mmCIF file of the N, C-alpha and C atoms, coordinates in Angstrom:
data_MODEL
# 
_entry.id   MODEL 
# 
loop_
_atom_site.group_PDB 
_atom_site.id 
_atom_site.type_symbol 
_atom_site.label_atom_id 
_atom_site.label_alt_id 
_atom_site.label_comp_id 
_atom_site.label_asym_id 
_atom_site.label_entity_id 
_atom_site.label_seq_id 
_atom_site.pdbx_PDB_ins_code 
_atom_site.Cartn_x 
_atom_site.Cartn_y 
_atom_site.Cartn_z 
_atom_site.occupancy 
_atom_site.B_iso_or_equiv 
_atom_site.pdbx_formal_charge 
_atom_site.auth_seq_id 
_atom_site.auth_comp_id 
_atom_site.auth_asym_id 
_atom_site.auth_atom_id 
_atom_site.pdbx_PDB_model_num 
ATOM 1   N N  . MET A 1 1  ? 23.321  -1.968  -70.770 1.00 0.00 ? 1  MET A N  1 
ATOM 2   C CA . MET A 1 1  ? 22.296  -2.255  -71.369 1.00 0.00 ? 1  MET A CA 1 
ATOM 3   C C  . MET A 1 1  ? 20.984  -1.769  -70.727 1.00 0.00 ? 1  MET A C  1 
ATOM 4   N N  . GLU A 1 2  ? 20.293  -1.220  -71.486 1.00 0.00 ? 2  GLU A N  1 
ATOM 5   C CA . GLU A 1 2  ? 18.845  -0.758  -71.345 1.00 0.00 ? 2  GLU A CA 1 
ATOM 6   C C  . GLU A 1 2  ? 17.878  -1.254  -71.906 1.00 0.00 ? 2  GLU A C  1 
ATOM 7   N N  . CYS A 1 3  ? 16.493  -1.727  -71.128 1.00 0.00 ? 3  CYS A N  1 
ATOM 8   C CA . CYS A 1 3  ? 15.575  -2.184  -71.455 1.00 0.00 ? 3  CYS A CA 1 
ATOM 9   C C  . CYS A 1 3  ? 14.196  -1.826  -71.417 1.00 0.00 ? 3  CYS A C  1 
ATOM 10  N N  . ARG A 1 4  ? 13.780  -1.128  -71.640 1.00 0.00 ? 4  ARG A N  1 
ATOM 11  C CA . ARG A 1 4  ? 12.183  -1.145  -71.866 1.00 0.00 ? 4  ARG A CA 1 
ATOM 12  C C  . ARG A 1 4  ? 11.035  -2.197  -71.539 1.00 0.00 ? 4  ARG A C  1 
ATOM 13  N N  . ILE A 1 5  ? 10.395  -2.099  -70.476 1.00 0.00 ? 5  ILE A N  1 
ATOM 14  C CA . ILE A 1 5  ? 9.399   -2.950  -69.854 1.00 0.00 ? 5  ILE A CA 1 
ATOM 15  C C  . ILE A 1 5  ? 8.295   -2.407  -69.873 1.00 0.00 ? 5  ILE A C  1 
ATOM 16  N N  . ASN A 1 6  ? 7.041   -2.589  -70.483 1.00 0.00 ? 6  ASN A N  1 
ATOM 17  C CA . ASN A 1 6  ? 5.776   -2.583  -70.795 1.00 0.00 ? 6  ASN A CA 1 
ATOM 18  C C  . ASN A 1 6  ? 4.810   -2.950  -69.955 1.00 0.00 ? 6  ASN A C  1 
ATOM 19  N N  . LEU A 1 7  ? 4.504   -2.267  -69.375 1.00 0.00 ? 7  LEU A N  1 
ATOM 20  C CA . LEU A 1 7  ? 3.527   -2.682  -68.169 1.00 0.00 ? 7  LEU A CA 1 
ATOM 21  C C  . LEU A 1 7  ? 1.793   -2.371  -68.358 1.00 0.00 ? 7  LEU A C  1 
ATOM 22  N N  . LEU A 1 8  ? 0.785   -3.352  -68.982 1.00 0.00 ? 8  LEU A N  1 
ATOM 23  C CA . LEU A 1 8  ? -0.559  -2.911  -69.179 1.00 0.00 ? 8  LEU A CA 1 
ATOM 24  C C  . LEU A 1 8  ? -1.197  -3.483  -68.363 1.00 0.00 ? 8  LEU A C  1 
ATOM 25  N N  . TRP A 1 9  ? -2.353  -2.772  -67.822 1.00 0.00 ? 9  TRP A N  1 
ATOM 26  C CA . TRP A 1 9  ? -3.528  -3.715  -67.101 1.00 0.00 ? 9  TRP A CA 1 
ATOM 27  C C  . TRP A 1 9  ? -4.235  -4.297  -68.093 1.00 0.00 ? 9  TRP A C  1 
ATOM 28  N N  . ASP A 1 10 ? -5.026  -5.478  -67.430 1.00 0.00 ? 10 ASP A N  1 
ATOM 29  C CA . ASP A 1 10 ? -5.544  -6.516  -68.188 1.00 0.00 ? 10 ASP A CA 1 
ATOM 30  C C  . ASP A 1 10 ? -6.871  -6.333  -67.465 1.00 0.00 ? 10 ASP A C  1 
ATOM 31  N N  . ASN A 1 11 ? -7.992  -5.515  -67.984 1.00 0.00 ? 11 ASN A N  1 
ATOM 32  C CA . ASN A 1 11 ? -9.153  -5.576  -67.408 1.00 0.00 ? 11 ASN A CA 1 
ATOM 33  C C  . ASN A 1 11 ? -10.081 -6.710  -67.220 1.00 0.00 ? 11 ASN A C  1 
ATOM 34  N N  . ASP A 1 12 ? -9.815  -7.751  -68.078 1.00 0.00 ? 12 ASP A N  1 
ATOM 35  C CA . ASP A 1 12 ? -10.468 -8.747  -68.298 1.00 0.00 ? 12 ASP A CA 1 
ATOM 36  C C  . ASP A 1 12 ? -10.174 -9.726  -66.719 1.00 0.00 ? 12 ASP A C  1 
ATOM 37  N N  . ALA A 1 13 ? -8.748  -9.789  -66.655 1.00 0.00 ? 13 ALA A N  1 
ATOM 38  C CA . ALA A 1 13 ? -7.964  -10.576 -66.130 1.00 0.00 ? 13 ALA A CA 1 
ATOM 39  C C  . ALA A 1 13 ? -7.674  -9.891  -64.609 1.00 0.00 ? 13 ALA A C  1 
ATOM 40  N N  . SER A 1 14 ? -7.674  -8.639  -64.578 1.00 0.00 ? 14 SER A N  1 
ATOM 41  C CA . SER A 1 14 ? -7.609  -7.620  -63.524 1.00 0.00 ? 14 SER A CA 1 
ATOM 42  C C  . SER A 1 14 ? -6.506  -8.344  -63.129 1.00 0.00 ? 14 SER A C  1 
ATOM 43  N N  . VAL A 1 15 ? -5.319  -8.053  -63.775 1.00 0.00 ? 15 VAL A N  1 
ATOM 44  C CA . VAL A 1 15 ? -3.710  -7.977  -63.436 1.00 0.00 ? 15 VAL A CA 1 
ATOM 45  C C  . VAL A 1 15 ? -2.832  -7.167  -64.605 1.00 0.00 ? 15 VAL A C  1 
ATOM 46  N N  . TRP A 1 16 ? -1.760  -6.906  -63.831 1.00 0.00 ? 16 TRP A N  1 
ATOM 47  C CA . TRP A 1 16 ? -0.821  -6.276  -64.698 1.00 0.00 ? 16 TRP A CA 1 
ATOM 48  C C  . TRP A 1 16 ? 0.034   -6.985  -65.548 1.00 0.00 ? 16 TRP A C  1 
ATOM 49  N N  . VAL A 1 17 ? 0.342   -6.817  -66.705 1.00 0.00 ? 17 VAL A N  1 
ATOM 50  C CA . VAL A 1 17 ? 1.151   -7.911  -67.367 1.00 0.00 ? 17 VAL A CA 1 
ATOM 51  C C  . VAL A 1 17 ? 2.128   -7.058  -68.125 1.00 0.00 ? 17 VAL A C  1 
ATOM 52  N N  . ALA A 1 18 ? 3.625   -7.604  -68.026 1.00 0.00 ? 18 ALA A N  1 
ATOM 53  C CA . ALA A 1 18 ? 4.904   -7.190  -68.370 1.00 0.00 ? 18 ALA A CA 1 
ATOM 54  C C  . ALA A 1 18 ? 5.219   -8.198  -69.399 1.00 0.00 ? 18 ALA A C  1 
ATOM 55  N N  . THR A 1 19 ? 5.719   -7.038  -70.407 1.00 0.00 ? 19 THR A N  1 
ATOM 56  C CA . THR A 1 19 ? 6.277   -7.625  -71.567 1.00 0.00 ? 19 THR A CA 1 
ATOM 57  C C  . THR A 1 19 ? 7.368   -6.646  -71.989 1.00 0.00 ? 19 THR A C  1 
ATOM 58  N N  . SER A 1 20 ? 8.425   -6.994  -73.003 1.00 0.00 ? 20 SER A N  1 
ATOM 59  C CA . SER A 1 20 ? 9.653   -6.462  -73.509 1.00 0.00 ? 20 SER A CA 1 
ATOM 60  C C  . SER A 1 20 ? 9.842   -6.658  -74.568 1.00 0.00 ? 20 SER A C  1 
ATOM 61  N N  . GLU A 1 21 ? 10.106  -5.994  -75.734 1.00 0.00 ? 21 GLU A N  1 
ATOM 62  C CA . GLU A 1 21 ? 10.953  -6.500  -77.217 1.00 0.00 ? 21 GLU A CA 1 
ATOM 63  C C  . GLU A 1 21 ? 12.513  -6.218  -76.676 1.00 0.00 ? 21 GLU A C  1 
ATOM 64  N N  . ASP A 1 22 ? 12.905  -6.068  -75.553 1.00 0.00 ? 22 ASP A N  1 
ATOM 65  C CA . ASP A 1 22 ? 14.181  -6.056  -75.106 1.00 0.00 ? 22 ASP A CA 1 
ATOM 66  C C  . ASP A 1 22 ? 14.698  -6.956  -74.914 1.00 0.00 ? 22 ASP A C  1 
ATOM 67  N N  . LEU A 1 23 ? 13.702  -8.020  -73.898 1.00 0.00 ? 23 LEU A N  1 
ATOM 68  C CA . LEU A 1 23 ? 13.665  -9.131  -73.206 1.00 0.00 ? 23 LEU A CA 1 
ATOM 69  C C  . LEU A 1 23 ? 13.122  -10.412 -73.819 1.00 0.00 ? 23 LEU A C  1 
ATOM 70  N N  . PRO A 1 24 ? 13.548  -11.308 -74.840 1.00 0.00 ? 24 PRO A N  1 
ATOM 71  C CA . PRO A 1 24 ? 12.461  -11.994 -75.519 1.00 0.00 ? 24 PRO A CA 1 
ATOM 72  C C  . PRO A 1 24 ? 12.246  -13.080 -74.157 1.00 0.00 ? 24 PRO A C  1 
ATOM 73  N N  . GLY A 1 25 ? 11.102  -13.783 -74.550 1.00 0.00 ? 25 GLY A N  1 
ATOM 74  C CA . GLY A 1 25 ? 10.449  -14.469 -73.330 1.00 0.00 ? 25 GLY A CA 1 
ATOM 75  C C  . GLY A 1 25 ? 9.977   -13.803 -72.257 1.00 0.00 ? 25 GLY A C  1 
ATOM 76  N N  . LEU A 1 26 ? 10.219  -12.295 -71.826 1.00 0.00 ? 26 LEU A N  1 
ATOM 77  C CA . LEU A 1 26 ? 9.240   -11.854 -70.854 1.00 0.00 ? 26 LEU A CA 1 
ATOM 78  C C  . LEU A 1 26 ? 8.252   -11.648 -70.879 1.00 0.00 ? 26 LEU A C  1 
ATOM 79  N N  . THR A 1 27 ? 7.349   -12.468 -70.262 1.00 0.00 ? 27 THR A N  1 
ATOM 80  C CA . THR A 1 27 ? 5.661   -12.277 -70.309 1.00 0.00 ? 27 THR A CA 1 
ATOM 81  C C  . THR A 1 27 ? 5.626   -12.766 -68.586 1.00 0.00 ? 27 THR A C  1 
ATOM 82  N N  . LEU A 1 28 ? 5.106   -11.627 -67.791 1.00 0.00 ? 28 LEU A N  1 
ATOM 83  C CA . LEU A 1 28 ? 4.692   -11.850 -66.268 1.00 0.00 ? 28 LEU A CA 1 
ATOM 84  C C  . LEU A 1 28 ? 3.454   -11.346 -65.974 1.00 0.00 ? 28 LEU A C  1 
ATOM 85  N N  . GLU A 1 29 ? 2.996   -11.856 -65.039 1.00 0.00 ? 29 GLU A N  1 
ATOM 86  C CA . GLU A 1 29 ? 1.703   -11.103 -64.651 1.00 0.00 ? 29 GLU A CA 1 
ATOM 87  C C  . GLU A 1 29 ? 1.403   -11.168 -63.022 1.00 0.00 ? 29 GLU A C  1 
ATOM 88  N N  . SER A 1 30 ? 0.649   -10.171 -62.907 1.00 0.00 ? 30 SER A N  1 
ATOM 89  C CA . SER A 1 30 ? 0.493   -9.849  -61.109 1.00 0.00 ? 30 SER A CA 1 
ATOM 90  C C  . SER A 1 30 ? -1.003  -8.976  -61.050 1.00 0.00 ? 30 SER A C  1 
ATOM 91  N N  . GLY A 1 31 ? -1.375  -9.277  -59.879 1.00 0.00 ? 31 GLY A N  1 
ATOM 92  C CA . GLY A 1 31 ? -2.646  -8.109  -59.697 1.00 0.00 ? 31 GLY A CA 1 
ATOM 93  C C  . GLY A 1 31 ? -2.249  -7.172  -59.042 1.00 0.00 ? 31 GLY A C  1 
ATOM 94  N N  . SER A 1 32 ? -0.583  -7.121  -58.451 1.00 0.00 ? 32 SER A N  1 
ATOM 95  C CA . SER A 1 32 ? -0.035  -5.506  -58.018 1.00 0.00 ? 32 SER A CA 1 
ATOM 96  C C  . SER A 1 32 ? 0.733   -5.402  -58.916 1.00 0.00 ? 32 SER A C  1 
ATOM 97  N N  . PHE A 1 33 ? 1.017   -4.015  -58.979 1.00 0.00 ? 33 PHE A N  1 
ATOM 98  C CA . PHE A 1 33 ? 2.160   -3.244  -60.002 1.00 0.00 ? 33 PHE A CA 1 
ATOM 99  C C  . PHE A 1 33 ? 3.412   -3.443  -58.914 1.00 0.00 ? 33 PHE A C  1 
ATOM 100 N N  . ASP A 1 34 ? 3.378   -2.896  -57.815 1.00 0.00 ? 34 ASP A N  1 
ATOM 101 C CA . ASP A 1 34 ? 4.776   -3.158  -57.292 1.00 0.00 ? 34 ASP A CA 1 
ATOM 102 C C  . ASP A 1 34 ? 5.145   -4.519  -57.498 1.00 0.00 ? 34 ASP A C  1 
ATOM 103 N N  . ALA A 1 35 ? 4.726   -5.482  -57.444 1.00 0.00 ? 35 ALA A N  1 
ATOM 104 C CA . ALA A 1 35 ? 5.055   -6.911  -57.024 1.00 0.00 ? 35 ALA A CA 1 
ATOM 105 C C  . ALA A 1 35 ? 5.240   -7.431  -58.585 1.00 0.00 ? 35 ALA A C  1 
ATOM 106 N N  . LEU A 1 36 ? 4.644   -6.672  -59.728 1.00 0.00 ? 36 LEU A N  1 
ATOM 107 C CA . LEU A 1 36 ? 4.970   -7.090  -60.796 1.00 0.00 ? 36 LEU A CA 1 
ATOM 108 C C  . LEU A 1 36 ? 6.453   -6.514  -61.314 1.00 0.00 ? 36 LEU A C  1 
ATOM 109 N N  . ILE A 1 37 ? 6.869   -5.355  -60.537 1.00 0.00 ? 37 ILE A N  1 
ATOM 110 C CA . ILE A 1 37 ? 8.151   -4.842  -61.155 1.00 0.00 ? 37 ILE A CA 1 
ATOM 111 C C  . ILE A 1 37 ? 9.351   -5.929  -60.180 1.00 0.00 ? 37 ILE A C  1 
ATOM 112 N N  . GLU A 1 38 ? 8.701   -6.262  -59.004 1.00 0.00 ? 38 GLU A N  1 
ATOM 113 C CA . GLU A 1 38 ? 9.781   -6.950  -58.436 1.00 0.00 ? 38 GLU A CA 1 
ATOM 114 C C  . GLU A 1 38 ? 10.197  -8.454  -59.125 1.00 0.00 ? 38 GLU A C  1 
ATOM 115 N N  . ARG A 1 39 ? 8.830   -8.806  -59.645 1.00 0.00 ? 39 ARG A N  1 
ATOM 116 C CA . ARG A 1 39 ? 9.100   -10.379 -60.465 1.00 0.00 ? 39 ARG A CA 1 
ATOM 117 C C  . ARG A 1 39 ? 9.755   -9.966  -61.645 1.00 0.00 ? 39 ARG A C  1 
ATOM 118 N N  . VAL A 1 40 ? 9.835   -8.798  -62.447 1.00 0.00 ? 40 VAL A N  1 
ATOM 119 C CA . VAL A 1 40 ? 10.605  -8.671  -63.569 1.00 0.00 ? 40 VAL A CA 1 
ATOM 120 C C  . VAL A 1 40 ? 12.079  -8.361  -63.037 1.00 0.00 ? 40 VAL A C  1 
ATOM 121 N N  . LYS A 1 41 ? 12.500  -7.665  -61.785 1.00 0.00 ? 41 LYS A N  1 
ATOM 122 C CA . LYS A 1 41 ? 13.754  -7.545  -61.484 1.00 0.00 ? 41 LYS A CA 1 
ATOM 123 C C  . LYS A 1 41 ? 14.129  -9.279  -61.075 1.00 0.00 ? 41 LYS A C  1 
ATOM 124 N N  . PHE A 1 42 ? 13.122  -9.921  -60.613 1.00 0.00 ? 42 PHE A N  1 
ATOM 125 C CA . PHE A 1 42 ? 14.094  -11.232 -60.414 1.00 0.00 ? 42 PHE A CA 1 
ATOM 126 C C  . PHE A 1 42 ? 14.001  -12.148 -61.576 1.00 0.00 ? 42 PHE A C  1 
ATOM 127 N N  . ALA A 1 43 ? 13.246  -11.941 -62.410 1.00 0.00 ? 43 ALA A N  1 
ATOM 128 C CA . ALA A 1 43 ? 13.458  -12.999 -63.774 1.00 0.00 ? 43 ALA A CA 1 
ATOM 129 C C  . ALA A 1 43 ? 14.507  -12.516 -64.708 1.00 0.00 ? 43 ALA A C  1 
ATOM 130 N N  . LEU A 1 44 ? 14.964  -11.344 -64.581 1.00 0.00 ? 44 LEU A N  1 
ATOM 131 C CA . LEU A 1 44 ? 15.763  -10.729 -65.515 1.00 0.00 ? 44 LEU A CA 1 
ATOM 132 C C  . LEU A 1 44 ? 17.286  -11.241 -65.659 1.00 0.00 ? 44 LEU A C  1 
ATOM 133 N N  . PRO A 1 45 ? 17.931  -11.880 -64.428 1.00 0.00 ? 45 PRO A N  1 
ATOM 134 C CA . PRO A 1 45 ? 18.968  -12.476 -64.840 1.00 0.00 ? 45 PRO A CA 1 
ATOM 135 C C  . PRO A 1 45 ? 18.822  -13.664 -65.484 1.00 0.00 ? 45 PRO A C  1 
ATOM 136 N N  . GLU A 1 46 ? 17.943  -14.540 -65.113 1.00 0.00 ? 46 GLU A N  1 
ATOM 137 C CA . GLU A 1 46 ? 17.727  -15.923 -66.101 1.00 0.00 ? 46 GLU A CA 1 
ATOM 138 C C  . GLU A 1 46 ? 17.525  -15.631 -67.443 1.00 0.00 ? 46 GLU A C  1 
ATOM 139 N N  . LEU A 1 47 ? 16.701  -14.466 -67.578 1.00 0.00 ? 47 LEU A N  1 
ATOM 140 C CA . LEU A 1 47 ? 16.203  -14.226 -69.046 1.00 0.00 ? 47 LEU A CA 1 
ATOM 141 C C  . LEU A 1 47 ? 17.456  -13.886 -69.600 1.00 0.00 ? 47 LEU A C  1 
ATOM 142 N N  . LEU A 1 48 ? 18.230  -13.105 -69.035 1.00 0.00 ? 48 LEU A N  1 
ATOM 143 C CA . LEU A 1 48 ? 19.825  -12.905 -69.819 1.00 0.00 ? 48 LEU A CA 1 
ATOM 144 C C  . LEU A 1 48 ? 20.589  -14.401 -69.959 1.00 0.00 ? 48 LEU A C  1 
ATOM 145 N N  . ALA A 1 49 ? 20.615  -14.618 -68.841 1.00 0.00 ? 49 ALA A N  1 
ATOM 146 C CA . ALA A 1 49 ? 21.162  -15.844 -69.310 1.00 0.00 ? 49 ALA A CA 1 
ATOM 147 C C  . ALA A 1 49 ? 20.982  -16.986 -70.298 1.00 0.00 ? 49 ALA A C  1 
ATOM 148 N N  . LEU A 1 50 ? 19.552  -17.016 -70.612 1.00 0.00 ? 50 LEU A N  1 
ATOM 149 C CA . LEU A 1 50 ? 19.045  -17.631 -71.583 1.00 0.00 ? 50 LEU A CA 1 
ATOM 150 C C  . LEU A 1 50 ? 19.519  -17.365 -72.969 1.00 0.00 ? 50 LEU A C  1 
ATOM 151 N N  . ASP A 1 51 ? 19.670  -15.820 -72.880 1.00 0.00 ? 51 ASP A N  1 
ATOM 152 C CA . ASP A 1 51 ? 19.773  -15.638 -74.117 1.00 0.00 ? 51 ASP A CA 1 
ATOM 153 C C  . ASP A 1 51 ? 21.286  -15.495 -74.327 1.00 0.00 ? 51 ASP A C  1 
ATOM 154 N N  . ASP A 1 52 ? 21.985  -15.767 -73.498 1.00 0.00 ? 52 ASP A N  1 
ATOM 155 C CA . ASP A 1 52 ? 23.512  -15.634 -73.429 1.00 0.00 ? 52 ASP A CA 1 
ATOM 156 C C  . ASP A 1 52 ? 23.961  -13.942 -73.565 1.00 0.00 ? 52 ASP A C  1 
ATOM 157 N N  . ILE A 1 53 ? 23.180  -13.203 -72.746 1.00 0.00 ? 53 ILE A N  1 
ATOM 158 C CA . ILE A 1 53 ? 23.716  -11.949 -72.614 1.00 0.00 ? 53 ILE A CA 1 
ATOM 159 C C  . ILE A 1 53 ? 24.657  -11.651 -71.301 1.00 0.00 ? 53 ILE A C  1 
ATOM 160 N N  . LYS A 1 54 ? 25.972  -10.998 -71.466 1.00 0.00 ? 54 LYS A N  1 
ATOM 161 C CA . LYS A 1 54 ? 26.480  -10.988 -70.266 1.00 0.00 ? 54 LYS A CA 1 
ATOM 162 C C  . LYS A 1 54 ? 26.678  -9.577  -69.639 1.00 0.00 ? 54 LYS A C  1 
ATOM 163 N N  . VAL A 1 55 ? 26.039  -8.933  -68.848 1.00 0.00 ? 55 VAL A N  1 
ATOM 164 C CA . VAL A 1 55 ? 26.106  -7.782  -68.744 1.00 0.00 ? 55 VAL A CA 1 
ATOM 165 C C  . VAL A 1 55 ? 26.376  -7.686  -67.130 1.00 0.00 ? 55 VAL A C  1 
ATOM 166 N N  . ASN A 1 56 ? 26.699  -5.925  -66.114 1.00 0.00 ? 56 ASN A N  1 
ATOM 167 C CA . ASN A 1 56 ? 27.207  -6.344  -64.948 1.00 0.00 ? 56 ASN A CA 1 
ATOM 168 C C  . ASN A 1 56 ? 25.965  -5.692  -64.400 1.00 0.00 ? 56 ASN A C  1 
ATOM 169 N N  . TYR A 1 57 ? 25.319  -4.838  -65.311 1.00 0.00 ? 57 TYR A N  1 
ATOM 170 C CA . TYR A 1 57 ? 23.836  -4.154  -65.072 1.00 0.00 ? 57 TYR A CA 1 
ATOM 171 C C  . TYR A 1 57 ? 22.907  -3.681  -66.309 1.00 0.00 ? 57 TYR A C  1 
ATOM 172 N N  . CYS A 1 58 ? 21.714  -3.456  -65.863 1.00 0.00 ? 58 CYS A N  1 
ATOM 173 C CA . CYS A 1 58 ? 20.687  -3.501  -66.582 1.00 0.00 ? 58 CYS A CA 1 
ATOM 174 C C  . CYS A 1 58 ? 19.545  -2.475  -65.953 1.00 0.00 ? 58 CYS A C  1 
ATOM 175 N N  . ASP A 1 59 ? 19.595  -1.407  -66.854 1.00 0.00 ? 59 ASP A N  1 
ATOM 176 C CA . ASP A 1 59 ? 18.619  0.031   -66.573 1.00 0.00 ? 59 ASP A CA 1 
ATOM 177 C C  . ASP A 1 59 ? 17.235  -0.161  -67.153 1.00 0.00 ? 59 ASP A C  1 
ATOM 178 N N  . LEU A 1 60 ? 16.469  -0.378  -66.410 1.00 0.00 ? 60 LEU A N  1 
ATOM 179 C CA . LEU A 1 60 ? 15.058  -0.996  -66.492 1.00 0.00 ? 60 LEU A CA 1 
ATOM 180 C C  . LEU A 1 60 ? 14.051  0.746   -66.539 1.00 0.00 ? 60 LEU A C  1 
ATOM 181 N N  . ASN A 1 61 ? 13.589  0.505   -67.575 1.00 0.00 ? 61 ASN A N  1 
ATOM 182 C CA . ASN A 1 61 ? 12.560  1.670   -67.734 1.00 0.00 ? 61 ASN A CA 1 
ATOM 183 C C  . ASN A 1 61 ? 11.402  0.805   -68.085 1.00 0.00 ? 61 ASN A C  1 
ATOM 184 N N  . PHE A 1 62 ? 10.390  1.409   -67.016 1.00 0.00 ? 62 PHE A N  1 
ATOM 185 C CA . PHE A 1 62 ? 9.168   0.850   -66.811 1.00 0.00 ? 62 PHE A CA 1 
ATOM 186 C C  . PHE A 1 62 ? 8.163   1.712   -67.832 1.00 0.00 ? 62 PHE A C  1 
ATOM 187 N N  . ILE A 1 63 ? 7.317   1.341   -68.204 1.00 0.00 ? 63 ILE A N  1 
ATOM 188 C CA . ILE A 1 63 ? 6.508   1.887   -69.399 1.00 0.00 ? 63 ILE A CA 1 
ATOM 189 C C  . ILE A 1 63 ? 4.767   1.556   -69.000 1.00 0.00 ? 63 ILE A C  1 
ATOM 190 N N  . SER A 1 64 ? 4.001   2.347   -68.267 1.00 0.00 ? 64 SER A N  1 
ATOM 191 C CA . SER A 1 64 ? 2.733   1.820   -67.852 1.00 0.00 ? 64 SER A CA 1 
ATOM 192 C C  . SER A 1 64 ? 1.627   2.413   -68.424 1.00 0.00 ? 64 SER A C  1 
ATOM 193 N N  . GLU A 1 65 ? 0.397   1.474   -68.787 1.00 0.00 ? 65 GLU A N  1 
ATOM 194 C CA . GLU A 1 65 ? -0.697  1.957   -69.009 1.00 0.00 ? 65 GLU A CA 1 
ATOM 195 C C  . GLU A 1 65 ? -1.997  0.935   -68.788 1.00 0.00 ? 65 GLU A C  1 
ATOM 196 N N  . ARG A 1 66 ? -2.707  1.804   -68.117 1.00 0.00 ? 66 ARG A N  1 
ATOM 197 C CA . ARG A 1 66 ? -4.002  1.235   -67.786 1.00 0.00 ? 66 ARG A CA 1 
ATOM 198 C C  . ARG A 1 66 ? -5.304  2.390   -68.167 1.00 0.00 ? 66 ARG A C  1 
ATOM 199 N N  . SER A 1 67 ? -6.162  1.955   -68.822 1.00 0.00 ? 67 SER A N  1 
ATOM 200 C CA . SER A 1 67 ? -6.942  2.476   -69.220 1.00 0.00 ? 67 SER A CA 1 
ATOM 201 C C  . SER A 1 67 ? -8.705  1.490   -68.110 1.00 0.00 ? 67 SER A C  1 
ATOM 202 N N  . ASP A 1 68 ? -9.662  2.159   -68.497 1.00 0.00 ? 68 ASP A N  1 
ATOM 203 C CA . ASP A 1 68 ? -10.626 2.030   -67.408 1.00 0.00 ? 68 ASP A CA 1 
ATOM 204 C C  . ASP A 1 68 ? -12.017 2.828   -67.979 1.00 0.00 ? 68 ASP A C  1 
ATOM 205 N N  . ARG A 1 69 ? -12.997 2.410   -67.473 1.00 0.00 ? 69 ARG A N  1 
ATOM 206 C CA . ARG A 1 69 ? -14.198 2.864   -68.312 1.00 0.00 ? 69 ARG A CA 1 
ATOM 207 C C  . ARG A 1 69 ? -15.015 3.203   -67.007 1.00 0.00 ? 69 ARG A C  1 
ATOM 208 N N  . VAL A 1 70 ? -15.424 4.368   -66.742 1.00 0.00 ? 70 VAL A N  1 
ATOM 209 C CA . VAL A 1 70 ? -16.369 4.715   -65.695 1.00 0.00 ? 70 VAL A CA 1 
ATOM 210 C C  . VAL A 1 70 ? -17.952 5.180   -66.591 1.00 0.00 ? 70 VAL A C  1 
ATOM 211 N N  . LEU A 1 71 ? -19.220 4.847   -65.719 1.00 0.00 ? 71 LEU A N  1 
ATOM 212 C CA . LEU A 1 71 ? -20.563 5.122   -65.954 1.00 0.00 ? 71 LEU A CA 1 
ATOM 213 C C  . LEU A 1 71 ? -20.733 6.569   -65.259 1.00 0.00 ? 71 LEU A C  1 
ATOM 214 N N  . VAL A 1 72 ? -21.072 7.211   -66.302 1.00 0.00 ? 72 VAL A N  1 
ATOM 215 C CA . VAL A 1 72 ? -21.274 8.865   -65.685 1.00 0.00 ? 72 VAL A CA 1 
ATOM 216 C C  . VAL A 1 72 ? -22.964 8.831   -65.862 1.00 0.00 ? 72 VAL A C  1 
ATOM 217 N N  . ASN A 1 73 ? -23.422 8.419   -66.519 1.00 0.00 ? 73 ASN A N  1 
ATOM 218 C CA . ASN A 1 73 ? -24.824 8.521   -66.212 1.00 0.00 ? 73 ASN A CA 1 
ATOM 219 C C  . ASN A 1 73 ? -25.729 6.964   -66.607 1.00 0.00 ? 73 ASN A C  1 
ATOM 220 N N  . GLY A 1 74 ? -26.114 6.442   -65.596 1.00 0.00 ? 74 GLY A N  1 
ATOM 221 C CA . GLY A 1 74 ? -26.901 5.799   -65.844 1.00 0.00 ? 74 GLY A CA 1 
ATOM 222 C C  . GLY A 1 74 ? -27.930 5.078   -64.806 1.00 0.00 ? 74 GLY A C  1 
# 
């Protein structure tokens, strides 16, 4: 099984947010990018069990996006 995990930076909350169309119910957040990836790995077996998906392994593709604004002249 292969799952695409979207990791987006929320400037207002100052956290990374994980969601996935491949894993219904996945919505996690963390102030640390690496900690969020570990949280996704930890939550994965439970999410699969809730959806009654039986697999031996899951390939995770993490897609990240972060936008920021910099004051250049001010």
